[in-house]
Each structure stands twice: as structure tokens, then as C-alpha cells.
C-alpha positions in Angstrom: 0.0 0.0 0.0 1.3 3.5 -0.9 2.1 5.7 2.0 2.2 9.3 2.4 4.4 12.0 4.4 2.7 15.2 5.4 5.1 18.2 5.6 3.9 20.8 8.2 5.6 24.0 8.1 4.3 26.9 10.3 0.7 26.2 9.5 1.4 24.9 6.1 0.3 21.2 5.4 1.6 19.5 2.1 1.0 16.0 1.4 4.0 14.4 0.0 3.9 10.7 -1.7 6.6 8.6 -0.2 7.1 5.0 0.9 8.2 5.6 4.3 6.2 4.8 7.5 3.6 7.3 9.0 5.3 9.3 11.7 6.0 12.8 12.8 9.4 14.4 13.2 9.6 17.7 14.9 11.9 20.2 13.1 13.0 22.4 15.9 16.1 23.7 17.5 19.1 23.7 15.3 17.3 22.2 12.4 15.2 25.4 12.2 18.4 27.3 11.4 18.5 25.7 8.1 15.5 27.3 6.9 16.2 30.0 4.4 13.3 32.2 5.5 13.6 35.1 8.0 11.6 32.7 10.3 9.2 30.0 10.1 6.5 32.6 10.5 7.4 34.2 7.2 6.0 31.4 5.3 3.1 31.9 3.0 0.4 29.3 2.4 1.5 28.6 -1.1 3.6 25.3 -1.3 3.3 22.0 -3.2 5.3 18.8 -3.5 6.8 18.3 -6.8 6.6 14.4 -7.3 8.5 14.7 -10.6 11.7 16.1 -9.1 11.1 14.9 -5.4 11.1 18.4 -3.9 9.0 20.4 -1.6 8.5 23.7 -3.1 7.5 26.9 -0.9 7.0 30.5 -1.9 7.8 32.9 1.1 6.5 36.2 1.7 9.6 37.5 0.2 8.1 36.3 -3.1 11.0 33.8 -3.5 10.8 30.1 -4.4 12.5 27.6 -2.2 13.0 24.0 -2.6 13.7 21.2 -0.1 15.2 18.0 -1.3 15.0 16.2 2.1 18.2 17.5 3.2 18.9 21.0 2.0 17.0 24.1 1.1 17.7 25.8 -2.2 16.8 29.3 -3.4 15.4 29.2 -6.8 14.9 33.0 -7.2 12.1 35.4 -7.5 8.3 33.8 -7.8 6.1 36.7 -7.3 3.0 36.4 -5.3 0.9 33.4 -6.5 -2.3 32.5 -5.0 -1.8 28.8 -5.4 1.0 26.2 -6.3 0.0 22.8 -7.6 1.9 19.7 -9.1 0.7 18.5 -12.5 1.6 14.9 -12.7 0.8 14.7 -16.4 2.8 17.6 -17.6 5.5 16.8 -14.8 5.9 20.3 -13.6 4.7 22.8 -10.9 1.9 25.2 -11.8 1.4 28.7 -10.1 -1.7 30.6 -10.3 -1.7 34.7 -10.3 -4.9 36.7 -10.2 -4.6 39.9 -11.9 -4.1 41.2 -15.4 -7.7 40.4 -16.2 -8.1 37.2 -14.5 -6.4 34.1 -13.1 -3.4 33.1 -15.3 -0.9 30.3 -15.0 2.7 29.7 -15.2 4.8 26.5 -15.1 8.1 25.6 -13.3 10.4 22.8 -14.7 13.0 23.3 -12.1 15.0 25.9 -14.0 12.7 28.6 -15.2 9.0 29.7 -15.2 7.1 29.8 -18.5 3.5 31.4 -19.3 0.7 28.9 -19.9 -2.2 29.6 -22.2 -5.7 30.6 -20.9 -7.2 33.2 -18.7 -9.9 32.7 -16.3 -11.7 36.0 -16.0 -14.3 37.6 -13.7 -13.2 35.9 -10.4 -14.4 37.2 -6.9 -13.4 34.2 -4.7 -11.8 30.8 -5.0 -10.4 27.8 -3.5 -7.3 25.8 -3.8 -7.2 23.6 -7.1 -5.9 20.0 -7.5 -5.0 18.1 -10.6 -7.1 15.3 -12.1 -4.5 13.1 -13.7 -6.8 10.8 -15.4 -8.6 13.5 -17.3 -5.7 15.9 -17.4 -7.5 18.7 -15.9 -6.8 21.4 -13.4 -10.1 21.3 -11.1 -10.5 24.7 -9.7 -13.6 25.9 -7.5 -14.1 29.6 -7.9 -16.8 32.3 -8.0 -18.0 34.5 -10.6 -21.6 35.2 -10.6 -21.8 32.1 -8.5 -19.7 29.2 -7.3 -18.7 26.6 -9.8 -16.0 24.2 -10.6 -13.8 25.5 -13.4 -11.4 23.4 -15.4 -8.3 24.1 -17.4 -7.4 21.5 -20.0 -3.9 22.7 -20.6 -5.0 25.5 -23.3 -8.2 26.9 -22.2 -10.6 27.3 -19.1 -14.3 26.3 -19.0 -16.9 26.3 -16.3 -17.6 22.5 -15.8 -20.5 22.5 -13.1 -22.2 24.8 -10.7 -21.7 24.1 -7.1 -24.4 24.0 -4.6 -25.0 27.3 -2.4 -21.8 27.3 -0.6 -20.3 30.1 1.6 -16.8 31.2 2.9 -13.2 30.1 2.1 -13.0 27.0 4.3 -12.4 24.9 1.2 -10.8 21.5 1.2 -10.1 19.4 -2.1 -8.2 16.3 -2.8 -7.8 13.8 -5.5 -9.1 10.1 -4.9 -7.0 8.2 -7.3 -8.8 5.0 -6.5 -12.2 6.1 -7.6 -10.6 8.7 -10.0 -12.6 11.6 -8.6 -12.0 15.0 -7.0 -13.5 15.2 -3.3 -14.6 18.4 -2.1 -15.3 19.6 1.4 -18.0 22.4 0.9 -18.9 25.1 3.6 -22.8 25.2 3.3 -24.2 27.4 6.1 -22.6 30.7 6.9 -21.9 31.3 10.5 -22.7 27.7 11.5 -19.8 25.6 10.6 -21.8 23.1 8.7 -19.9 21.4 5.7 -20.8 18.8 3.3 -18.6 16.3 1.3 -19.1 16.0 -2.4 -17.3 14.3 -5.3 -16.8 15.3 -8.9 -15.5 12.8 -11.6 -15.8 15.2 -14.7 -19.4 14.0 -15.3 -21.2 13.9 -12.3 -21.2 16.2 -9.0 -22.5 14.1 -6.1 -23.1 14.7 -2.6 -21.4 12.2 -0.5 -22.2 13.0 3.2 -24.9 14.6 5.4 -24.0 18.0 7.0 -21.6 18.0 9.8 -20.1 20.4 12.1 -16.8 20.7 10.4 -15.4 23.9 11.9 -15.4 25.6 15.3 
């Protein structure tokens, strides 16, 4: 069975596919001195594991990209202020998203340089964090224009795939289920109550998977 490692950096949680056992290792004391950031608190919430190159990638508040190979941090230079960073397993690259210049635009990182990607998603007012669907080769992105919907990027263009039920707030959680080949969403349903629901999306059908529960305090 494939196991995973979770990297937790100053409130930043990143899922990393590895073959090691489940365990926590506290990185404190002298080990924190190896961080290239001004302090652990200077981390931004934009990070992703690059499974192609076996690196943890983090963009800090200084707008620089740092990579961890498991032993050392490497400063990869200016990275701007992306609103998300995600690994594309099909294209074998990291993808960052910028909101501005008329909408959401994407760029890819191959370990050496950033390159602009085609397509702009315009008219956004709010958004969640995307995931990649490697079976359909789509970036699955919950975002709000006139209403909340799943938008998908196919490598060239954006399109609205399906409208989402009446959701509120920014407490999104998404993940890709490789066994069932679907995206699983945690949707905040009732404002001010903390009620959530679990839904799934396989590219064809959006389906409710759970009753409401008190997901947040």
C-alpha cells in the first residue's frame, strides 16, 4: 500500500507521496536554522510537493521560491505572489496561479525557469485551492464569478464545468481520490454555523457524499 508523508511548516500542510512509515518528526532547535526564510512565521500558504523532482516547493512572503530535497533548502529565485501552487503529474511540472492582469493566469516551473501557460479565467471574486485530475488531465478549480462553480483548465483553455451548490466562505478542502478517479470536495454550506458537506466530482457527475456535519469551530 502506498503511504504518504505530510510536511507541516508553520501552519502549512503539504501531502507528499513517499514509501516511508507514518510518523511525525519535529523540526525544531538547530534544524530550524537551516530554513532559508527570515523565520518560520514568514512562510506563505503557497506550497506544493513536486513529485516529478522529489522536492517540496515553498513560496515565502519575500516572493522567492525555495525547494527542499529532504536534506537542504535551495533558493530558486523570484517567484512573485502566486495564490496557489500545485503539481501537474501529467505535464510533470509545478503550476502557479496569479490573479490579476484581467483574471487568473498560470505559469509552469520545470526546475529551471517559469513559463507562461495559455488561457485566462476572468471575472473571479473568490476561489479555493485547485487539484489536478491526472486521469482527465484537468486542473480542477472551485471559483466564484456570478456564483460558485468548478472551473477546469485543460492545458489550453478554461471552462466552467459544473455549478456548485449554495456554498459560503473560504473554508475549502479538496483532494484527488486516485482509487475512484474523482475529486473530493469539502464544501462550507451554512454561513456562521460551521456546517460542511462532502461532495465528489468525476468530470461528469457532481454528487453529494455525506450529510451535513459541524466541520469547523
